[in-house]
Backbone as JSON, one array per atom type, in Angstrom:
{
  "sequence": "XXXXXXXXXXXXXXXXXXXXXXXXXXXXXXXXXXXXXXXXXXXXXXXXXXXXXXXXXXXXXXXXXXXXXXXXXXXXXXXXXXXXXXXXXXXXXXXXXXXXXXXXXXXXXXXXXXXXXXXXXXXXXXXXXXXXXXXXXXXXXXXXXXXXXXXXXXXXXXXXXXXXXXXXXXXXXXXXXXXXXXXXXXXXXXXXXXXXXXXXXXXXXXXXXXXXXXXXXXXXXXXXXXXXXXXXXXXXXXXXXXXXXXXXXXXXXXXXXXXXXXXXXXXXXXXXXXXXXXXXXXXXXXXXXXXXXXXXXXXXX",
  "N": [[87.35, 39.53, -212.03], [90.09, 41.09, -210.63], [93.35, 40.19, -209.32], [94.08, 41.84, -207.12], [91.68, 42.79, -206.03], [90.51, 40.4, -205.29], [92.2, 39.5, -203.29], [91.95, 41.56, -201.33], [89.32, 41.26, -200.63], [89.37, 38.83, -199.44], [89.04, 36.46, -200.77], [89.89, 33.34, -202.28], [92.09, 32.8, -205.04], [91.13, 30.96, -207.91], [92.4, 27.75, -207.89], [94.82, 28.61, -206.9], [97.65, 28.17, -204.89], [98.7, 29.96, -203.18], [97.28, 32.34, -202.38], [94.89, 32.34, -199.99], [91.66, 31.75, -198.5], [90.66, 34.19, -196.16], [90.52, 33.93, -192.57], [87.55, 34.48, -190.86], [86.73, 37.16, -188.6], [85.78, 38.06, -185.22], [82.58, 37.52, -183.44], [81.06, 34.36, -183.85], [78.01, 33.03, -184.86], [76.36, 30.92, -182.58], [78.75, 29.9, -181.55], [80.34, 29.79, -178.8], [83.02, 29.79, -178.06], [84.15, 31.65, -179.71], [83.95, 34.09, -178.6], [85.71, 36.8, -177.53], [87.38, 37.24, -174.43], [88.62, 39.6, -172.4], [91.5, 39.65, -170.27], [91.39, 40.95, -167.13], [93.1, 41.14, -164.99], [96.5, 40.3, -164.32], [97.88, 36.95, -164.35], [98.42, 35.56, -161.17], [99.04, 33.27, -159.87], [100.47, 30.03, -159.9], [98.93, 27.67, -161.73], [99.45, 25.22, -162.61], [99.63, 21.64, -162.29], [102.0, 20.5, -160.3], [105.03, 19.49, -158.6], [105.84, 21.19, -155.58], [108.41, 21.64, -154.54], [110.56, 20.51, -156.41], [113.46, 18.61, -156.63], [116.65, 18.54, -158.07], [118.85, 15.92, -158.6], [119.53, 15.68, -155.89], [121.11, 14.4, -153.14], [120.62, 12.69, -150.1], [120.84, 11.53, -146.71], [119.29, 8.72, -145.19], [118.12, 7.09, -142.29], [117.41, 3.83, -141.42], [116.25, 1.29, -139.5], [118.59, 1.37, -137.99], [120.58, 1.49, -139.89], [122.38, 3.36, -142.31], [121.58, 5.0, -145.36], [122.25, 6.27, -148.56], [120.18, 8.3, -150.51], [118.13, 9.46, -153.29], [116.66, 12.58, -153.14], [113.72, 13.43, -154.26], [111.44, 15.23, -154.19], [110.14, 17.63, -151.82], [107.91, 18.8, -149.57], [105.1, 20.23, -147.96], [104.81, 18.66, -145.65], [105.87, 16.16, -146.22], [107.93, 13.87, -148.1], [109.41, 12.68, -151.15], [111.45, 10.03, -152.03], [114.09, 8.18, -153.57], [115.59, 5.06, -153.56], [117.85, 2.26, -152.79], [117.2, 0.69, -150.64], [114.89, -1.32, -148.71], [112.19, -0.56, -147.23], [109.23, -1.26, -145.2], [105.67, -0.55, -145.29], [104.7, 1.98, -142.99], [107.09, 1.84, -141.6], [109.68, 3.22, -139.53], [111.69, 6.0, -140.29], [114.59, 8.08, -140.44], [115.17, 11.18, -141.77], [117.83, 12.9, -142.98], [118.68, 16.15, -143.46], [120.33, 18.41, -143.16], [122.83, 20.08, -141.18], [122.13, 19.05, -138.0], [119.59, 18.77, -138.95], [117.33, 16.74, -138.82], [114.63, 14.72, -139.57], [111.92, 12.93, -138.18], [110.26, 10.32, -139.73], [107.54, 8.51, -141.39], [107.03, 5.66, -143.38], [105.0, 6.1, -146.07], [104.0, 5.33, -148.54], [104.74, 2.96, -151.2], [106.32, 2.53, -154.31], [107.69, 0.96, -156.88], [111.03, 1.93, -157.0], [110.54, 4.19, -155.62], [109.73, 6.04, -152.7], [107.46, 7.16, -150.41], [107.42, 9.51, -147.88], [106.13, 10.53, -144.73], [106.19, 13.33, -142.58], [106.81, 13.55, -139.05], [104.27, 15.09, -137.11], [104.43, 16.73, -134.8], [106.27, 19.3, -133.0], [109.63, 18.8, -132.41], [111.21, 18.77, -129.32], [114.27, 19.61, -128.37], [115.77, 19.04, -125.71], [116.7, 18.4, -122.22], [115.21, 15.51, -120.61], [114.0, 16.14, -118.21], [113.55, 18.94, -118.35], [111.96, 19.01, -120.61], [109.65, 17.63, -119.75], [108.67, 19.35, -117.67], [108.23, 21.64, -119.26], [106.25, 20.74, -121.12], [104.2, 20.11, -119.33], [103.6, 22.67, -118.29], [102.82, 23.98, -120.58], [100.39, 22.66, -121.19], [98.92, 23.35, -118.96], [98.79, 26.07, -119.19], [97.76, 26.64, -121.85], [95.79, 24.77, -122.38], [93.62, 24.54, -120.35], [91.46, 22.9, -119.66], [92.39, 20.4, -119.38], [93.21, 18.91, -116.62], [95.75, 18.98, -113.99], [97.15, 17.02, -111.35], [97.54, 18.62, -108.26], [99.58, 18.12, -106.46], [101.95, 17.24, -107.63], [105.15, 15.99, -107.47], [108.58, 17.23, -107.43], [110.91, 15.88, -109.77], [113.63, 13.52, -109.45], [117.07, 14.35, -109.96], [118.34, 12.71, -111.79], [116.33, 11.59, -113.18], [114.43, 10.35, -115.97], [112.51, 10.7, -118.94], [110.36, 8.07, -120.17], [111.73, 5.91, -122.68], [111.19, 5.84, -126.25], [110.77, 3.2, -126.88], [109.75, 2.12, -124.47], [107.55, 3.6, -124.21], [105.73, 2.8, -126.09], [106.01, 4.0, -128.58], [104.84, 6.48, -128.44], [103.97, 9.99, -128.77], [104.05, 13.57, -128.08], [101.4, 15.81, -129.02], [101.84, 18.41, -129.99], [102.35, 21.5, -131.85], [104.47, 24.05, -132.63], [104.5, 27.37, -133.95], [105.67, 30.34, -135.79], [106.89, 33.54, -136.82], [108.99, 34.73, -139.48], [111.16, 37.32, -139.77], [112.59, 39.22, -142.24], [114.5, 41.15, -144.51], [112.61, 43.17, -144.88], [110.24, 41.78, -145.02], [107.68, 39.58, -143.82], [107.22, 36.25, -142.89], [105.24, 33.4, -142.32], [106.19, 30.65, -140.3], [106.82, 27.13, -139.49], [107.76, 25.33, -136.75], [109.88, 22.65, -136.87], [111.74, 21.42, -135.26], [113.32, 22.43, -132.2], [115.86, 23.91, -130.22], [118.1, 25.07, -127.61], [120.13, 26.06, -129.16], [119.37, 26.36, -131.77], [116.98, 26.01, -134.58], [114.91, 24.01, -136.67], [113.11, 24.97, -139.42], [110.02, 25.24, -141.25], [109.18, 26.71, -144.21], [107.56, 28.76, -146.58], [108.86, 30.62, -148.1], [111.68, 31.28, -150.14], [114.83, 30.92, -148.8], [118.05, 32.32, -148.23], [121.22, 30.82, -147.66], [123.15, 32.01, -145.06], [121.7, 34.3, -144.57], [120.31, 36.46, -142.08], [117.84, 36.3, -140.26], [115.06, 37.38, -138.09], [113.57, 35.37, -135.76], [110.36, 35.22, -134.67], [108.49, 34.31, -132.01], [106.15, 35.03, -130.89], [104.47, 35.33, -127.83], [106.46, 33.78, -126.69], [108.79, 35.06, -127.2], [111.56, 36.39, -129.15], [114.33, 35.78, -131.39], [117.45, 36.28, -132.95], [118.96, 34.8, -135.76], [121.06, 32.69, -137.95], [120.72, 31.52, -141.24], [121.71, 28.3, -141.95], [121.52, 26.15, -143.65], [119.53, 24.97, -146.43], [116.9, 23.06, -147.75], [114.58, 22.4, -150.1], [111.53, 23.32, -148.68], [112.45, 23.38, -146.17], [114.6, 24.6, -143.59], [117.62, 25.31, -141.79], [118.25, 27.06, -138.78], [120.54, 28.81, -137.0], [120.88, 30.03, -133.81], [121.8, 33.28, -132.58], [122.08, 33.89, -129.95], [121.68, 31.95, -126.95], [118.53, 30.23, -126.66], [115.88, 30.38, -124.43], [114.27, 27.63, -123.57], [112.09, 27.22, -121.89], [110.44, 29.36, -122.36], [108.74, 28.73, -124.38], [106.39, 27.8, -123.22], [104.82, 29.98, -122.94], [103.68, 30.5, -125.39], [100.89, 29.58, -127.24], [100.58, 26.39, -128.6], [99.58, 24.59, -131.6], [97.34, 21.76, -131.92], [98.25, 18.6, -133.18], [96.97, 17.34, -136.24], [94.27, 14.93, -136.31], [93.94, 13.42, -138.51], [95.68, 12.76, -141.52], [96.8, 15.18, -143.87], [97.44, 14.98, -147.17], [100.32, 15.96, -149.06], [100.5, 17.79, -152.2], [101.73, 16.17, -154.23], [101.1, 13.66, -153.44], [98.48, 13.26, -153.67], [97.1, 11.3, -155.11], [97.27, 9.15, -153.57], [94.95, 7.67, -151.68], [94.45, 6.92, -149.1], [93.67, 8.04, -145.84], [94.37, 7.75, -143.23], [96.71, 8.29, -140.68], [100.02, 7.3, -139.82], [101.03, 8.38, -137.56], [98.93, 8.62, -135.78], [97.4, 6.28, -134.88], [98.75, 3.73, -135.44], [101.31, 4.43, -134.73], [100.83, 5.52, -132.34], [100.19, 8.32, -131.34], [100.05, 10.62, -128.56], [97.16, 11.7, -126.82], [96.18, 14.8, -125.32], [95.23, 14.32, -122.76], [96.35, 11.74, -122.21], [99.02, 12.42, -122.36], [99.18, 14.18, -120.22], [98.7, 12.41, -118.08], [100.97, 10.79, -118.26], [103.01, 12.64, -117.77], [102.42, 13.51, -115.19], [102.93, 11.11, -113.79], [105.65, 10.83, -114.31], [106.72, 13.19, -113.14], [106.27, 12.74, -110.48], [108.11, 10.95, -109.62]],
  "CA": [[87.86, 40.23, -210.86], [91.52, 41.02, -210.66], [94.01, 39.57, -208.12], [94.09, 42.77, -206.04], [90.37, 42.81, -205.41], [90.28, 39.08, -204.66], [92.98, 39.42, -202.02], [91.42, 42.5, -200.37], [88.01, 40.76, -200.15], [89.61, 37.59, -198.75], [88.63, 35.3, -201.54], [91.06, 32.65, -202.86], [92.1, 32.64, -206.53], [90.88, 29.62, -208.32], [93.62, 26.99, -208.18], [96.02, 29.33, -206.37], [98.16, 27.69, -203.65], [99.3, 31.07, -202.36], [96.27, 33.19, -201.84], [93.88, 31.52, -199.41], [90.54, 32.41, -197.88], [90.98, 34.71, -194.85], [89.62, 33.53, -191.52], [86.63, 35.56, -190.39], [87.0, 37.68, -187.27], [84.59, 38.47, -184.42], [81.78, 36.48, -182.86], [80.38, 33.51, -184.8], [76.69, 32.56, -184.3], [76.35, 29.63, -182.01], [80.06, 29.45, -181.14], [80.76, 30.56, -177.59], [84.45, 29.91, -177.96], [84.62, 32.76, -180.56], [83.72, 35.39, -177.9], [86.93, 37.16, -176.83], [87.25, 37.73, -173.06], [89.85, 40.28, -172.01], [91.89, 39.37, -168.89], [91.45, 42.25, -166.42], [94.31, 41.19, -164.11], [97.52, 39.35, -164.74], [97.93, 35.71, -163.55], [99.22, 35.71, -159.97], [99.3, 32.0, -159.19], [100.83, 28.91, -160.76], [97.84, 26.73, -161.66], [99.85, 23.92, -163.09], [99.79, 20.6, -161.27], [103.4, 20.09, -160.26], [105.6, 19.47, -157.27], [106.2, 22.45, -155.07], [109.86, 21.73, -154.45], [111.19, 19.4, -157.08], [114.91, 18.77, -156.46], [117.45, 17.83, -159.09], [120.07, 15.23, -158.19], [119.79, 16.03, -154.46], [121.31, 13.24, -152.36], [120.53, 12.88, -148.65], [121.0, 10.27, -145.95], [118.21, 8.27, -144.38], [118.45, 6.01, -141.34], [116.34, 2.86, -141.35], [116.65, 0.15, -138.72], [119.96, 1.59, -137.52], [121.49, 1.51, -141.01], [122.3, 4.59, -143.07], [121.5, 4.82, -146.8], [122.17, 7.47, -149.42], [119.05, 8.2, -151.44], [117.9, 10.68, -154.03], [115.57, 13.37, -152.67], [113.0, 13.91, -155.46], [110.77, 16.43, -153.85], [109.95, 17.79, -150.39], [107.05, 19.9, -149.21], [103.77, 19.88, -147.44], [104.91, 17.67, -144.52], [106.31, 14.91, -146.66], [108.99, 13.81, -149.07], [109.5, 11.53, -152.03], [112.81, 9.66, -152.18], [114.33, 6.93, -154.34], [116.79, 4.44, -153.07], [117.91, 0.79, -152.98], [116.81, -0.02, -149.45], [113.52, -1.84, -148.87], [111.35, -0.51, -146.05], [107.81, -1.65, -145.27], [104.75, 0.53, -144.91], [104.72, 2.4, -141.58], [108.39, 1.77, -140.94], [110.3, 4.49, -139.09], [112.89, 6.44, -141.08], [115.07, 9.42, -140.1], [115.67, 11.86, -142.94], [118.86, 13.84, -142.64], [118.66, 17.2, -144.47], [121.45, 19.32, -142.99], [123.41, 20.01, -139.8], [121.08, 18.96, -136.97], [118.37, 18.75, -139.65], [116.86, 15.35, -138.84], [113.19, 14.62, -139.44], [111.35, 11.65, -137.99], [109.3, 10.12, -140.8], [106.93, 7.2, -141.54], [106.89, 5.3, -144.79], [103.6, 6.3, -146.34], [103.62, 4.5, -149.72], [105.91, 2.37, -151.93], [105.98, 2.32, -155.75], [108.98, 0.75, -157.49], [112.1, 2.39, -156.09], [110.1, 5.45, -155.03], [109.24, 5.9, -151.31], [106.79, 8.33, -149.88], [107.55, 9.67, -146.43], [105.29, 11.55, -144.07], [106.99, 13.81, -141.46], [106.14, 13.65, -137.75], [103.63, 16.35, -137.05], [104.77, 17.55, -133.62], [107.56, 19.96, -132.87], [110.52, 18.08, -131.52], [111.83, 19.65, -128.32], [115.62, 19.08, -128.07], [116.3, 19.49, -124.37], [116.74, 17.29, -121.26], [113.95, 14.94, -120.29], [113.39, 16.9, -117.05], [113.1, 20.25, -118.86], [110.85, 18.76, -121.51], [108.47, 17.28, -118.95], [108.15, 20.57, -117.07], [107.74, 22.48, -120.29], [104.98, 20.27, -121.61], [103.2, 20.29, -118.27], [103.22, 24.09, -118.19], [102.09, 24.32, -121.82], [99.06, 22.15, -121.12], [98.28, 24.06, -117.89], [98.51, 27.43, -119.68], [97.03, 26.74, -123.08], [94.7, 23.82, -122.47], [93.25, 24.44, -118.93], [90.45, 21.85, -119.42], [93.12, 19.16, -119.0], [93.65, 19.24, -115.27], [96.8, 18.24, -113.42], [97.09, 16.88, -109.92], [98.23, 19.79, -107.7], [100.7, 17.78, -105.64], [103.02, 16.56, -108.38], [106.46, 16.29, -106.84], [109.69, 17.49, -108.35], [111.6, 14.62, -110.03], [115.01, 13.4, -109.13], [117.9, 14.99, -111.0], [118.72, 11.75, -112.83], [115.13, 10.97, -113.76], [114.34, 10.51, -117.42], [111.26, 10.26, -119.58], [110.51, 6.74, -120.75], [112.16, 5.95, -124.07], [110.16, 5.49, -127.23], [110.48, 1.74, -126.82], [108.98, 1.82, -123.32], [106.3, 4.39, -124.3], [104.94, 2.33, -127.17], [106.19, 4.94, -129.67], [103.9, 7.61, -128.25], [104.53, 11.32, -128.93], [103.16, 14.67, -127.76], [100.71, 16.25, -130.25], [101.91, 19.93, -130.01], [103.06, 22.07, -132.95], [104.69, 25.53, -132.47], [104.74, 28.19, -135.13], [106.1, 31.71, -135.51], [107.1, 34.35, -138.01], [110.37, 35.06, -139.76], [111.24, 38.75, -140.31], [113.82, 39.43, -142.96], [114.49, 41.9, -145.75], [111.32, 43.88, -144.92], [109.14, 40.81, -145.25], [107.28, 38.7, -142.71], [106.74, 34.97, -143.42], [104.89, 32.41, -141.33], [107.03, 29.41, -140.33], [106.48, 26.08, -138.6], [108.96, 24.77, -136.1], [109.96, 21.16, -136.93], [112.42, 21.14, -134.01], [113.93, 23.59, -131.61], [116.75, 23.68, -129.03], [118.66, 26.32, -127.21], [121.13, 26.54, -130.13], [118.78, 26.68, -133.11], [115.76, 25.39, -134.91], [114.61, 23.68, -138.04], [111.85, 25.63, -139.72], [109.39, 25.0, -142.54], [108.9, 28.05, -144.64], [107.25, 28.89, -148.0], [109.73, 31.6, -148.74], [113.03, 30.81, -150.44], [115.78, 31.55, -147.92], [119.45, 32.19, -148.67], [122.18, 30.49, -146.66], [123.9, 33.19, -144.6], [120.81, 35.32, -144.15], [120.24, 36.58, -140.63], [116.46, 36.76, -139.96], [114.6, 37.37, -136.75], [112.46, 34.39, -135.53], [109.42, 35.78, -133.71], [107.66, 33.22, -131.51], [105.07, 35.63, -130.15], [104.64, 35.47, -126.38], [107.65, 33.11, -126.29], [109.96, 35.92, -127.42], [112.18, 36.37, -130.47], [115.77, 35.53, -131.38], [118.07, 36.37, -134.24], [119.75, 33.58, -136.16], [121.66, 32.66, -139.28], [120.36, 30.34, -142.05], [122.87, 27.5, -142.18], [121.26, 25.23, -144.76], [118.11, 24.9, -146.92], [116.53, 22.01, -148.68], [113.11, 22.53, -150.33], [110.9, 24.3, -147.78], [113.07, 23.19, -144.79], [115.84, 25.36, -143.39], [118.26, 25.29, -140.45], [118.47, 28.36, -138.24], [121.46, 28.81, -135.84], [120.58, 31.21, -133.01], [122.96, 34.09, -132.2], [122.15, 33.8, -128.53], [120.89, 30.76, -126.5], [117.11, 30.45, -126.52], [115.33, 29.81, -123.23], [113.21, 26.71, -124.03], [110.93, 27.33, -121.03], [109.61, 30.43, -122.86], [107.71, 28.16, -125.26], [105.2, 27.6, -122.5], [103.99, 31.19, -123.0], [103.05, 30.59, -126.66], [99.96, 28.47, -127.36], [100.82, 25.6, -129.77], [98.43, 23.9, -132.19], [97.28, 20.35, -131.77], [98.53, 17.91, -134.45], [95.69, 16.87, -136.76], [94.03, 13.52, -136.1], [93.98, 12.79, -139.82], [96.75, 13.3, -142.35], [96.47, 15.85, -145.13], [98.49, 14.64, -148.06], [100.82, 17.0, -149.91], [99.93, 17.74, -153.55], [102.27, 15.08, -155.06], [100.63, 12.34, -152.93], [97.02, 13.29, -153.64], [96.56, 10.09, -155.67], [97.19, 8.11, -152.49], [93.66, 8.06, -151.11], [94.35, 6.55, -147.67], [93.76, 9.23, -145.03], [94.87, 7.44, -141.88], [98.12, 8.68, -140.44], [100.73, 6.36, -138.91], [101.3, 8.99, -136.25], [97.73, 8.68, -135.0], [97.16, 5.05, -134.22], [99.8, 2.73, -135.56], [102.5, 4.88, -133.97], [100.32, 5.89, -131.02], [100.41, 9.71, -130.82], [99.35, 10.79, -127.31], [96.23, 12.76, -126.63], [96.59, 15.67, -124.22], [94.93, 13.59, -121.48], [97.32, 10.69, -122.02], [100.28, 13.07, -122.09], [99.11, 14.72, -118.88], [98.86, 11.3, -117.17], [102.35, 10.34, -118.24], [103.84, 13.68, -117.17], [102.23, 13.4, -113.77], [103.65, 9.93, -113.3], [107.06, 11.1, -114.34], [107.11, 14.27, -112.22], [106.18, 12.27, -109.08], [109.21, 10.02, -109.28]],
  "C": [[89.38, 40.04, -210.82], [92.09, 40.48, -209.34], [93.95, 40.51, -206.92], [92.72, 42.75, -205.3], [90.03, 41.49, -204.71], [90.99, 38.99, -203.31], [92.34, 40.31, -200.95], [90.07, 42.0, -199.83], [88.16, 39.36, -199.51], [89.17, 36.37, -199.45], [89.85, 34.65, -202.23], [90.95, 32.7, -204.38], [91.9, 31.21, -206.89], [92.19, 28.9, -208.66], [94.86, 27.57, -207.66], [96.43, 28.66, -205.05], [98.67, 28.72, -202.71], [98.25, 31.85, -201.68], [95.11, 32.35, -201.33], [92.79, 32.38, -198.79], [90.92, 32.89, -196.5], [89.96, 34.17, -193.79], [88.79, 34.73, -191.04], [86.98, 35.91, -189.01], [85.71, 37.99, -186.55], [83.8, 37.25, -183.99], [81.05, 35.7, -183.95], [79.05, 33.05, -184.18], [76.8, 31.16, -183.83], [77.72, 29.1, -181.59], [80.57, 30.28, -179.97], [82.28, 30.76, -177.5], [85.0, 31.02, -178.88], [84.48, 34.09, -179.88], [85.01, 35.73, -177.19], [86.62, 37.7, -175.48], [88.6, 38.29, -172.62], [90.16, 39.94, -170.56], [92.12, 40.74, -168.18], [92.7, 42.33, -165.49], [95.26, 40.12, -164.61], [97.44, 38.12, -163.83], [98.9, 35.86, -162.38], [99.58, 34.42, -159.31], [99.69, 30.96, -160.25], [99.78, 27.89, -160.64], [98.19, 25.38, -162.25], [99.99, 22.9, -161.93], [101.23, 20.13, -161.3], [103.87, 20.08, -158.82], [106.06, 20.83, -156.82], [107.73, 22.63, -155.03], [110.48, 20.52, -155.06], [112.72, 19.65, -157.02], [115.65, 17.95, -157.46], [118.68, 17.23, -158.52], [120.53, 15.64, -156.79], [119.88, 14.66, -153.69], [121.3, 13.54, -150.88], [120.71, 11.48, -148.01], [119.65, 9.96, -145.21], [118.67, 7.11, -143.46], [117.23, 5.11, -141.22], [116.86, 1.61, -140.64], [118.14, 0.2, -138.44], [121.02, 1.56, -138.61], [121.29, 2.76, -141.8], [122.31, 4.27, -144.56], [121.48, 6.16, -147.48], [121.06, 7.29, -150.44], [118.9, 9.52, -152.2], [116.59, 11.33, -153.47], [114.86, 13.98, -153.88], [112.26, 15.17, -155.28], [110.49, 16.42, -152.35], [109.09, 19.01, -150.13], [105.78, 19.4, -148.62], [103.79, 18.84, -146.38], [105.3, 16.29, -145.02], [107.39, 15.01, -147.72], [108.87, 12.57, -149.93], [110.98, 11.23, -152.26], [112.89, 8.43, -153.06], [115.62, 6.35, -153.85], [116.71, 2.94, -153.17], [117.68, 0.04, -151.69], [115.33, -0.38, -149.48], [112.71, -1.76, -147.56], [109.98, -1.08, -146.25], [106.97, -0.44, -144.97], [104.74, 0.75, -143.38], [106.05, 2.3, -140.9], [108.87, 3.16, -140.56], [111.52, 4.78, -139.91], [113.21, 7.81, -140.55], [115.66, 9.99, -141.37], [116.6, 12.98, -142.53], [119.03, 14.89, -143.73], [119.87, 18.15, -144.39], [122.01, 19.19, -141.57], [122.31, 20.1, -138.82], [119.68, 18.93, -137.66], [117.84, 17.36, -139.86], [115.33, 15.36, -138.65], [112.77, 13.19, -139.24], [110.26, 11.48, -139.05], [108.68, 8.69, -140.67], [106.83, 6.97, -142.97], [105.42, 5.27, -145.1], [103.13, 5.49, -147.54], [104.91, 4.04, -150.42], [105.48, 2.14, -153.33], [107.32, 2.21, -156.49], [110.07, 1.08, -156.52], [111.77, 3.7, -155.42], [109.45, 5.14, -153.66], [108.71, 7.18, -150.89], [106.88, 8.39, -148.39], [106.6, 10.75, -145.9], [106.1, 12.01, -142.79], [106.15, 13.81, -140.14], [105.5, 15.02, -137.61], [104.13, 17.25, -135.91], [106.1, 18.2, -133.75], [108.42, 19.21, -131.89], [111.25, 19.05, -130.65], [113.21, 19.0, -127.92], [116.14, 19.64, -126.8], [116.25, 18.26, -123.45], [115.34, 16.78, -121.04], [113.21, 15.73, -119.21], [112.82, 18.19, -117.55], [111.87, 20.05, -119.81], [109.56, 18.44, -120.76], [107.8, 18.51, -118.28], [107.53, 21.51, -118.05], [106.38, 22.03, -120.8], [103.87, 20.39, -120.58], [102.72, 21.7, -118.17], [102.44, 24.51, -119.4], [100.64, 23.85, -121.7], [98.3, 23.0, -120.03], [97.91, 25.49, -118.4], [97.54, 27.51, -120.88], [95.78, 25.84, -123.18], [94.22, 23.53, -120.97], [92.17, 23.39, -118.63], [91.07, 20.54, -119.07], [93.81, 19.42, -117.69], [94.85, 18.39, -114.8], [96.56, 18.05, -111.94], [97.99, 17.96, -109.27], [99.47, 19.38, -106.93], [101.75, 16.99, -106.36], [104.33, 16.94, -107.84], [107.5, 16.52, -107.86], [110.5, 16.24, -108.53], [113.03, 14.69, -109.53], [115.83, 13.93, -110.26], [118.23, 14.03, -112.11], [117.55, 11.07, -113.46], [115.06, 11.2, -115.25], [112.98, 10.08, -117.9], [111.44, 8.89, -120.14], [110.95, 6.9, -122.21], [111.02, 5.62, -124.95], [109.77, 4.06, -127.12], [109.53, 1.45, -125.67], [107.67, 2.61, -123.38], [105.39, 3.95, -125.41], [104.95, 3.27, -128.35], [105.23, 6.08, -129.6], [104.64, 8.96, -128.26], [103.53, 12.4, -128.46], [102.55, 15.16, -129.05], [100.8, 17.75, -130.48], [102.81, 20.45, -131.17], [103.21, 23.59, -132.64], [105.02, 26.15, -133.81], [105.22, 29.59, -134.75], [106.22, 32.47, -136.82], [108.53, 34.68, -138.18], [110.35, 36.46, -140.41], [112.61, 38.88, -140.95], [113.6, 40.19, -144.25], [113.11, 42.57, -145.96], [110.13, 43.03, -145.28], [108.92, 39.96, -144.0], [106.67, 37.42, -143.28], [106.41, 34.02, -142.31], [105.8, 31.18, -141.43], [106.47, 28.44, -139.28], [107.75, 25.6, -138.02], [108.88, 23.18, -136.18], [110.72, 20.68, -135.72], [113.03, 22.41, -133.49], [114.75, 23.2, -130.38], [117.24, 25.04, -128.63], [119.59, 26.87, -128.22], [120.51, 26.91, -131.44], [117.48, 25.91, -133.34], [115.77, 24.98, -136.34], [113.22, 24.19, -138.35], [111.36, 25.14, -141.1], [108.81, 26.33, -142.99], [108.58, 28.05, -146.12], [108.2, 29.77, -148.77], [111.09, 30.98, -149.03], [114.04, 31.63, -149.63], [117.18, 31.29, -148.39], [120.34, 31.81, -147.46], [123.04, 31.75, -146.34], [123.01, 34.33, -144.22], [120.65, 35.33, -142.67], [118.86, 37.14, -140.24], [116.22, 36.78, -138.46], [113.44, 36.33, -136.65], [111.63, 34.9, -134.38], [108.48, 34.67, -133.28], [106.52, 33.78, -130.63], [105.36, 35.82, -128.64], [105.9, 34.75, -125.9], [108.93, 33.87, -126.54], [110.49, 35.75, -128.84], [113.68, 36.23, -130.33], [116.28, 35.64, -132.83], [118.91, 35.11, -134.51], [120.29, 33.73, -137.56], [121.18, 31.35, -139.99], [121.63, 29.55, -142.39], [122.76, 26.49, -143.31], [119.81, 25.32, -145.18], [117.98, 23.74, -147.87], [114.99, 22.06, -148.85], [112.57, 23.62, -149.43], [111.4, 24.15, -146.35], [114.36, 24.02, -144.75], [116.32, 25.23, -141.98], [118.6, 26.7, -140.04], [119.36, 28.25, -136.96], [121.27, 30.1, -135.08], [121.9, 31.95, -132.64], [123.17, 34.07, -130.69], [121.35, 32.58, -128.06], [119.45, 31.14, -126.26], [116.65, 29.71, -125.28], [114.12, 28.97, -123.59], [111.97, 26.84, -123.12], [109.99, 28.41, -121.53], [108.5, 29.89, -123.8], [106.42, 27.92, -124.55], [104.25, 28.82, -122.55], [103.28, 31.33, -124.33], [102.17, 29.35, -126.84], [100.29, 27.69, -128.66], [99.53, 25.09, -130.38], [98.48, 22.43, -131.89], [97.43, 19.66, -133.14], [97.21, 17.33, -134.93], [95.53, 15.35, -136.54], [94.14, 12.76, -137.41], [95.05, 13.49, -140.69], [96.21, 14.0, -143.59], [97.64, 15.69, -146.08], [99.01, 15.83, -148.83], [100.38, 16.76, -151.35], [100.43, 16.46, -154.34], [101.84, 13.71, -154.58], [99.15, 12.29, -152.99], [96.38, 12.03, -154.2], [96.52, 8.96, -154.65], [96.03, 8.47, -151.61], [93.59, 7.76, -149.64], [94.57, 7.79, -146.83], [94.3, 9.0, -143.62], [96.34, 7.76, -141.76], [98.78, 7.66, -139.54], [101.05, 7.02, -137.59], [100.1, 8.97, -135.33], [97.54, 7.43, -134.21], [98.27, 4.01, -134.23], [101.04, 3.13, -134.78], [102.12, 5.52, -132.64], [100.64, 7.3, -130.56], [99.55, 9.94, -129.6], [98.28, 11.89, -127.47], [96.7, 13.63, -125.5], [96.33, 14.99, -122.87], [95.96, 12.54, -121.16], [98.69, 11.31, -121.69], [100.29, 13.65, -120.65], [99.35, 13.62, -117.84], [100.32, 10.84, -117.08], [103.26, 11.34, -117.53], [103.68, 13.69, -115.66], [103.0, 12.26, -113.11], [105.13, 10.18, -113.28], [107.5, 12.11, -113.31], [106.98, 13.83, -110.76], [107.3, 11.4, -108.68], [110.3, 10.74, -108.49]]
}
């Protein structure tokens, strides 16, 4: 047999290092991995196990026990962050994470590994307003959205200089309410979570990448809507400066969610199996009934 016929039939020449046996094509008996399966649709999701918002050489400030520290922000998403720094907190310690102008998140130390520190964000939406306005707002929210939690009808109006008990006097207790909304920009609508809100602006958590300088509309449903400008972004967190003052009392018209009793770890913390949240027991998050009792006591002073 000549060389042409041997090559065309896929047989190797005896002793030839050049012409090799061709690999057979098609289905092989007993080999399921030889069955070709055509993909009908293109891949639309990233199935790799990786951090949602990995940040390169991003430095931020944290406050721990009244001292400020510069740390590296490794990643940030899903209600938590991973940082690396030379300070030495303990588990459950309180930390404030500073991300941008007025972008401060209350955190709890969730895990420690070498110089890496895992932080969990406070679940509730922080309401940046006077103690008097906050008390009336929370009371109205509970009355409107959670009518099964009854208030005393004769709660008196507080004195002008009255103030809610400080965290120290309240045993580190917090309200359990979370407000959400939608961000409308560039012909797209994206759900957002309010991490904090004031008359001047808000810190939002958003899956969409936002550009500094963008001017979206924040829609809070029954609580109304307000235009703003994105002033900073870090990971899935962004600062929104309102174009006009927002009436905080309007939040009472929108039903918030209740913070979860158990913590759901972000993807990069899935290996940490502990499910208890420091915001639930160790840090004493209030139930609606406990919040109602405290508000009644405050409003009667």
